[in-house]
CHARMM-style PDB file with segment names, atoms N, HN, CA, C and O in Angstrom:
ATOM      1  N   MET     1     -46.148   0.810 -14.185  1.00  0.00      PROA
ATOM      2  CA  MET     1     -45.321  -0.063 -13.357  1.00  0.00      PROA
ATOM      3  C   MET     1     -44.771   0.746 -12.188  1.00  0.00      PROA
ATOM      4  O   MET     1     -44.250   1.844 -12.385  1.00  0.00      PROA
ATOM      5  N   ARG     2     -44.877   0.236 -11.023  1.00  0.00      PROA
ATOM      6  HN  ARG     2     -45.300  -0.655 -10.862  1.00  0.00      PROA
ATOM      7  CA  ARG     2     -44.386   0.928  -9.834  1.00  0.00      PROA
ATOM      8  C   ARG     2     -42.882   0.738  -9.708  1.00  0.00      PROA
ATOM      9  O   ARG     2     -42.353  -0.331 -10.015  1.00  0.00      PROA
ATOM     10  N   GLY     3     -42.205   1.771  -9.259  1.00  0.00      PROA
ATOM     11  HN  GLY     3     -42.634   2.639  -9.010  1.00  0.00      PROA
ATOM     12  CA  GLY     3     -40.771   1.679  -9.013  1.00  0.00      PROA
ATOM     13  C   GLY     3     -39.894   2.029 -10.206  1.00  0.00      PROA
ATOM     14  O   GLY     3     -38.686   1.795 -10.162  1.00  0.00      PROA
ATOM     15  N   ASP     4     -40.465   2.582 -11.266  1.00  0.00      PROA
ATOM     16  HN  ASP     4     -41.446   2.772 -11.302  1.00  0.00      PROA
ATOM     17  CA  ASP     4     -39.666   2.909 -12.448  1.00  0.00      PROA
ATOM     18  C   ASP     4     -38.521   3.859 -12.118  1.00  0.00      PROA
ATOM     19  O   ASP     4     -37.418   3.681 -12.635  1.00  0.00      PROA
ATOM     20  N   ALA     5     -38.745   4.844 -11.288  1.00  0.00      PROA
ATOM     21  HN  ALA     5     -39.641   4.989 -10.868  1.00  0.00      PROA
ATOM     22  CA  ALA     5     -37.702   5.817 -10.949  1.00  0.00      PROA
ATOM     23  C   ALA     5     -36.539   5.154 -10.233  1.00  0.00      PROA
ATOM     24  O   ALA     5     -35.388   5.540 -10.435  1.00  0.00      PROA
ATOM     25  N   VAL     6     -36.817   4.181  -9.413  1.00  0.00      PROA
ATOM     26  HN  VAL     6     -37.753   3.867  -9.249  1.00  0.00      PROA
ATOM     27  CA  VAL     6     -35.761   3.486  -8.685  1.00  0.00      PROA
ATOM     28  C   VAL     6     -34.879   2.716  -9.662  1.00  0.00      PROA
ATOM     29  O   VAL     6     -33.661   2.682  -9.493  1.00  0.00      PROA
ATOM     30  N   VAL     7     -35.467   2.106 -10.667  1.00  0.00      PROA
ATOM     31  HN  VAL     7     -36.457   2.133 -10.804  1.00  0.00      PROA
ATOM     32  CA  VAL     7     -34.701   1.360 -11.664  1.00  0.00      PROA
ATOM     33  C   VAL     7     -33.774   2.306 -12.427  1.00  0.00      PROA
ATOM     34  O   VAL     7     -32.638   1.941 -12.729  1.00  0.00      PROA
ATOM     35  N   VAL     8     -34.238   3.500 -12.739  1.00  0.00      PROA
ATOM     36  HN  VAL     8     -35.161   3.796 -12.494  1.00  0.00      PROA
ATOM     37  CA  VAL     8     -33.431   4.472 -13.480  1.00  0.00      PROA
ATOM     38  C   VAL     8     -32.212   4.904 -12.668  1.00  0.00      PROA
ATOM     39  O   VAL     8     -31.204   5.303 -13.252  1.00  0.00      PROA
ATOM     40  N   MET     9     -32.275   4.837 -11.358  1.00  0.00      PROA
ATOM     41  HN  MET     9     -33.094   4.513 -10.884  1.00  0.00      PROA
ATOM     42  CA  MET     9     -31.150   5.244 -10.523  1.00  0.00      PROA
ATOM     43  C   MET     9     -30.010   4.225 -10.525  1.00  0.00      PROA
ATOM     44  O   MET     9     -28.928   4.523 -10.018  1.00  0.00      PROA
ATOM     45  N   LYS    10     -30.222   3.046 -11.075  1.00  0.00      PROA
ATOM     46  HN  LYS    10     -31.100   2.803 -11.486  1.00  0.00      PROA
ATOM     47  CA  LYS    10     -29.139   2.064 -11.182  1.00  0.00      PROA
ATOM     48  C   LYS    10     -28.138   2.569 -12.217  1.00  0.00      PROA
ATOM     49  O   LYS    10     -28.532   3.081 -13.264  1.00  0.00      PROA
ATOM     50  N   ASP    11     -26.851   2.427 -11.927  1.00  0.00      PROA
ATOM     51  HN  ASP    11     -26.531   2.011 -11.075  1.00  0.00      PROA
ATOM     52  CA  ASP    11     -25.808   2.959 -12.807  1.00  0.00      PROA
ATOM     53  C   ASP    11     -25.943   2.471 -14.247  1.00  0.00      PROA
ATOM     54  O   ASP    11     -25.862   3.274 -15.176  1.00  0.00      PROA
ATOM     55  N   ALA    12     -26.145   1.182 -14.445  1.00  0.00      PROA
ATOM     56  HN  ALA    12     -26.211   0.529 -13.690  1.00  0.00      PROA
ATOM     57  CA  ALA    12     -26.216   0.633 -15.803  1.00  0.00      PROA
ATOM     58  C   ALA    12     -27.377   1.224 -16.592  1.00  0.00      PROA
ATOM     59  O   ALA    12     -27.248   1.471 -17.791  1.00  0.00      PROA
ATOM     60  N   VAL    13     -28.499   1.452 -15.939  1.00  0.00      PROA
ATOM     61  HN  VAL    13     -28.604   1.251 -14.965  1.00  0.00      PROA
ATOM     62  CA  VAL    13     -29.667   2.011 -16.616  1.00  0.00      PROA
ATOM     63  C   VAL    13     -29.448   3.496 -16.885  1.00  0.00      PROA
ATOM     64  O   VAL    13     -29.691   3.965 -17.998  1.00  0.00      PROA
ATOM     65  N   ALA    14     -28.995   4.236 -15.884  1.00  0.00      PROA
ATOM     66  HN  ALA    14     -28.797   3.856 -14.981  1.00  0.00      PROA
ATOM     67  CA  ALA    14     -28.778   5.677 -16.040  1.00  0.00      PROA
ATOM     68  C   ALA    14     -27.756   5.969 -17.134  1.00  0.00      PROA
ATOM     69  O   ALA    14     -27.901   6.947 -17.868  1.00  0.00      PROA
ATOM     70  N   GLU    15     -26.732   5.138 -17.252  1.00  0.00      PROA
ATOM     71  HN  GLU    15     -26.614   4.344 -16.656  1.00  0.00      PROA
ATOM     72  CA  GLU    15     -25.702   5.339 -18.269  1.00  0.00      PROA
ATOM     73  C   GLU    15     -26.209   5.065 -19.680  1.00  0.00      PROA
ATOM     74  O   GLU    15     -25.630   5.551 -20.652  1.00  0.00      PROA
ATOM     75  N   SER    16     -27.273   4.301 -19.799  1.00  0.00      PROA
ATOM     76  HN  SER    16     -27.744   3.906 -19.009  1.00  0.00      PROA
ATOM     77  CA  SER    16     -27.772   3.936 -21.133  1.00  0.00      PROA
ATOM     78  C   SER    16     -28.859   4.892 -21.648  1.00  0.00      PROA
ATOM     79  O   SER    16     -29.270   4.780 -22.803  1.00  0.00      PROA
ATOM     80  N   ILE    17     -29.323   5.817 -20.824  1.00  0.00      PROA
ATOM     81  HN  ILE    17     -28.989   5.908 -19.885  1.00  0.00      PROA
ATOM     82  CA  ILE    17     -30.398   6.722 -21.228  1.00  0.00      PROA
ATOM     83  C   ILE    17     -29.806   7.992 -21.843  1.00  0.00      PROA
ATOM     84  O   ILE    17     -29.097   8.747 -21.177  1.00  0.00      PROA
ATOM     85  N   VAL    18     -30.108   8.213 -23.116  1.00  0.00      PROA
ATOM     86  HN  VAL    18     -30.685   7.600 -23.657  1.00  0.00      PROA
ATOM     87  CA  VAL    18     -29.652   9.405 -23.835  1.00  0.00      PROA
ATOM     88  C   VAL    18     -30.871  10.019 -24.511  1.00  0.00      PROA
ATOM     89  O   VAL    18     -31.253   9.581 -25.596  1.00  0.00      PROA
ATOM     90  N   PRO    19     -31.495  11.031 -23.890  1.00  0.00      PROA
ATOM     91  CA  PRO    19     -32.678  11.649 -24.477  1.00  0.00      PROA
ATOM     92  C   PRO    19     -32.332  12.499 -25.699  1.00  0.00      PROA
ATOM     93  O   PRO    19     -31.202  12.969 -25.837  1.00  0.00      PROA
ATOM     94  N   VAL    20     -33.289  12.689 -26.562  1.00  0.00      PROA
ATOM     95  HN  VAL    20     -34.207  12.307 -26.450  1.00  0.00      PROA
ATOM     96  CA  VAL    20     -33.103  13.520 -27.754  1.00  0.00      PROA
ATOM     97  C   VAL    20     -33.132  14.986 -27.348  1.00  0.00      PROA
ATOM     98  O   VAL    20     -34.088  15.435 -26.715  1.00  0.00      PROA
ATOM     99  N   GLY    21     -32.094  15.737 -27.707  1.00  0.00      PROA
ATOM    100  HN  GLY    21     -31.318  15.372 -28.222  1.00  0.00      PROA
ATOM    101  CA  GLY    21     -32.053  17.159 -27.416  1.00  0.00      PROA
ATOM    102  C   GLY    21     -31.595  17.514 -26.009  1.00  0.00      PROA
ATOM    103  O   GLY    21     -31.568  18.694 -25.657  1.00  0.00      PROA
ATOM    104  N   TRP    22     -31.241  16.544 -25.210  1.00  0.00      PROA
ATOM    105  HN  TRP    22     -31.263  15.586 -25.495  1.00  0.00      PROA
ATOM    106  CA  TRP    22     -30.774  16.762 -23.839  1.00  0.00      PROA
ATOM    107  C   TRP    22     -29.451  16.020 -23.670  1.00  0.00      PROA
ATOM    108  O   TRP    22     -29.161  15.098 -24.432  1.00  0.00      PROA
ATOM    109  N   PRO    23     -28.648  16.409 -22.681  1.00  0.00      PROA
ATOM    110  CA  PRO    23     -27.425  15.651 -22.417  1.00  0.00      PROA
ATOM    111  C   PRO    23     -27.773  14.265 -21.863  1.00  0.00      PROA
ATOM    112  O   PRO    23     -28.887  14.055 -21.384  1.00  0.00      PROA
ATOM    113  N   PRO    24     -26.840  13.329 -21.925  1.00  0.00      PROA
ATOM    114  CA  PRO    24     -27.085  12.004 -21.355  1.00  0.00      PROA
ATOM    115  C   PRO    24     -27.475  12.102 -19.874  1.00  0.00      PROA
ATOM    116  O   PRO    24     -27.007  12.983 -19.153  1.00  0.00      PROA
ATOM    117  N   LEU    25     -28.327  11.197 -19.444  1.00  0.00      PROA
ATOM    118  HN  LEU    25     -28.708  10.481 -20.029  1.00  0.00      PROA
ATOM    119  CA  LEU    25     -28.797  11.209 -18.057  1.00  0.00      PROA
ATOM    120  C   LEU    25     -27.646  11.098 -17.076  1.00  0.00      PROA
ATOM    121  O   LEU    25     -27.680  11.732 -16.022  1.00  0.00      PROA
ATOM    122  N   LYS    26     -26.627  10.309 -17.394  1.00  0.00      PROA
ATOM    123  HN  LYS    26     -26.599   9.794 -18.251  1.00  0.00      PROA
ATOM    124  CA  LYS    26     -25.497  10.164 -16.467  1.00  0.00      PROA
ATOM    125  C   LYS    26     -24.823  11.510 -16.208  1.00  0.00      PROA
ATOM    126  O   LYS    26     -24.360  11.760 -15.095  1.00  0.00      PROA
ATOM    127  N   ASP    27     -24.760  12.392 -17.231  1.00  0.00      PROA
ATOM    128  HN  ASP    27     -25.136  12.189 -18.135  1.00  0.00      PROA
ATOM    129  CA  ASP    27     -24.172  13.720 -17.051  1.00  0.00      PROA
ATOM    130  C   ASP    27     -25.064  14.607 -16.192  1.00  0.00      PROA
ATOM    131  O   ASP    27     -24.580  15.340 -15.330  1.00  0.00      PROA
ATOM    132  N   MET    28     -26.367  14.535 -16.433  1.00  0.00      PROA
ATOM    133  HN  MET    28     -26.760  13.939 -17.134  1.00  0.00      PROA
ATOM    134  CA  MET    28     -27.296  15.343 -15.631  1.00  0.00      PROA
ATOM    135  C   MET    28     -27.305  14.880 -14.178  1.00  0.00      PROA
ATOM    136  O   MET    28     -27.395  15.705 -13.269  1.00  0.00      PROA
ATOM    137  N   LEU    29     -27.213  13.576 -13.950  1.00  0.00      PROA
ATOM    138  HN  LEU    29     -27.140  12.906 -14.689  1.00  0.00      PROA
ATOM    139  CA  LEU    29     -27.174  13.070 -12.579  1.00  0.00      PROA
ATOM    140  C   LEU    29     -25.895  13.510 -11.877  1.00  0.00      PROA
ATOM    141  O   LEU    29     -25.922  13.878 -10.702  1.00  0.00      PROA
ATOM    142  N   ALA    30     -24.774  13.473 -12.596  1.00  0.00      PROA
ATOM    143  HN  ALA    30     -24.752  13.174 -13.550  1.00  0.00      PROA
ATOM    144  CA  ALA    30     -23.505  13.898 -12.002  1.00  0.00      PROA
ATOM    145  C   ALA    30     -23.574  15.368 -11.579  1.00  0.00      PROA
ATOM    146  O   ALA    30     -23.109  15.724 -10.496  1.00  0.00      PROA
ATOM    147  N   THR    31     -24.146  16.212 -12.420  1.00  0.00      PROA
ATOM    148  HN  THR    31     -24.524  15.923 -13.300  1.00  0.00      PROA
ATOM    149  CA  THR    31     -24.290  17.628 -12.097  1.00  0.00      PROA
ATOM    150  C   THR    31     -25.243  17.826 -10.921  1.00  0.00      PROA
ATOM    151  O   THR    31     -24.998  18.654 -10.044  1.00  0.00      PROA
ATOM    152  N   THR    32     -26.319  17.066 -10.914  1.00  0.00      PROA
ATOM    153  HN  THR    32     -26.518  16.394 -11.626  1.00  0.00      PROA
ATOM    154  CA  THR    32     -27.297  17.147  -9.827  1.00  0.00      PROA
ATOM    155  C   THR    32     -26.656  16.776  -8.496  1.00  0.00      PROA
ATOM    156  O   THR    32     -26.860  17.457  -7.491  1.00  0.00      PROA
ATOM    157  N   ILE    33     -25.888  15.703  -8.491  1.00  0.00      PROA
ATOM    158  HN  ILE    33     -25.723  15.149  -9.307  1.00  0.00      PROA
ATOM    159  CA  ILE    33     -25.221  15.248  -7.263  1.00  0.00      PROA
ATOM    160  C   ILE    33     -24.143  16.240  -6.843  1.00  0.00      PROA
ATOM    161  O   ILE    33     -23.997  16.535  -5.656  1.00  0.00      PROA
ATOM    162  N   LYS    34     -23.384  16.759  -7.816  1.00  0.00      PROA
ATOM    163  HN  LYS    34     -23.503  16.519  -8.779  1.00  0.00      PROA
ATOM    164  CA  LYS    34     -22.327  17.729  -7.529  1.00  0.00      PROA
ATOM    165  C   LYS    34     -22.893  18.977  -6.860  1.00  0.00      PROA
ATOM    166  O   LYS    34     -22.262  19.552  -5.973  1.00  0.00      PROA
ATOM    167  N   ASN    35     -24.075  19.390  -7.283  1.00  0.00      PROA
ATOM    168  HN  ASN    35     -24.587  18.922  -8.003  1.00  0.00      PROA
ATOM    169  CA  ASN    35     -24.712  20.582  -6.724  1.00  0.00      PROA
ATOM    170  C   ASN    35     -25.586  20.282  -5.515  1.00  0.00      PROA
ATOM    171  O   ASN    35     -26.309  21.155  -5.034  1.00  0.00      PROA
ATOM    172  N   GLN    36     -25.521  19.064  -5.029  1.00  0.00      PROA
ATOM    173  HN  GLN    36     -24.934  18.355  -5.419  1.00  0.00      PROA
ATOM    174  CA  GLN    36     -26.227  18.617  -3.816  1.00  0.00      PROA
ATOM    175  C   GLN    36     -27.728  18.845  -3.890  1.00  0.00      PROA
ATOM    176  O   GLN    36     -28.361  19.219  -2.903  1.00  0.00      PROA
ATOM    177  N   VAL    37     -28.289  18.615  -5.072  1.00  0.00      PROA
ATOM    178  HN  VAL    37     -27.775  18.311  -5.874  1.00  0.00      PROA
ATOM    179  CA  VAL    37     -29.746  18.704  -5.243  1.00  0.00      PROA
ATOM    180  C   VAL    37     -30.357  17.408  -4.719  1.00  0.00      PROA
ATOM    181  O   VAL    37     -29.939  16.330  -5.141  1.00  0.00      PROA
ATOM    182  N   PRO    38     -31.326  17.477  -3.822  1.00  0.00      PROA
ATOM    183  CA  PRO    38     -31.930  16.257  -3.295  1.00  0.00      PROA
ATOM    184  C   PRO    38     -32.664  15.482  -4.381  1.00  0.00      PROA
ATOM    185  O   PRO    38     -33.322  16.066  -5.242  1.00  0.00      PROA
ATOM    186  N   ILE    39     -32.542  14.178  -4.329  1.00  0.00      PROA
ATOM    187  HN  ILE    39     -32.007  13.704  -3.630  1.00  0.00      PROA
ATOM    188  CA  ILE    39     -33.252  13.290  -5.267  1.00  0.00      PROA
ATOM    189  C   ILE    39     -34.160  12.404  -4.424  1.00  0.00      PROA
ATOM    190  O   ILE    39     -33.697  11.662  -3.558  1.00  0.00      PROA
ATOM    191  N   TYR    40     -35.449  12.493  -4.690  1.00  0.00      PROA
ATOM    192  HN  TYR    40     -35.825  13.095  -5.393  1.00  0.00      PROA
ATOM    193  CA  TYR    40     -36.429  11.710  -3.949  1.00  0.00      PROA
ATOM    194  C   TYR    40     -36.953  10.612  -4.849  1.00  0.00      PROA
ATOM    195  O   TYR    40     -37.533  10.884  -5.900  1.00  0.00      PROA
ATOM    196  N   VAL    41     -36.753   9.385  -4.442  1.00  0.00      PROA
ATOM    197  HN  VAL    41     -36.283   9.164  -3.588  1.00  0.00      PROA
ATOM    198  CA  VAL    41     -37.293   8.244  -5.205  1.00  0.00      PROA
ATOM    199  C   VAL    41     -38.059   7.336  -4.292  1.00  0.00      PROA
ATOM    200  OT1 VAL    41     -38.591   6.319  -4.738  1.00  0.00      PROA
TER     201      VAL     41
END
């Protein structure tokens, strides 16, 4: 399906993703944004 990455960038979706063995996606995104890492979607 095209556009999957764009859907993940929505707050409601990002907040619901909790991978096994990794921190929740919302925490990783917050750190990524805080460190000004570019996100290309």
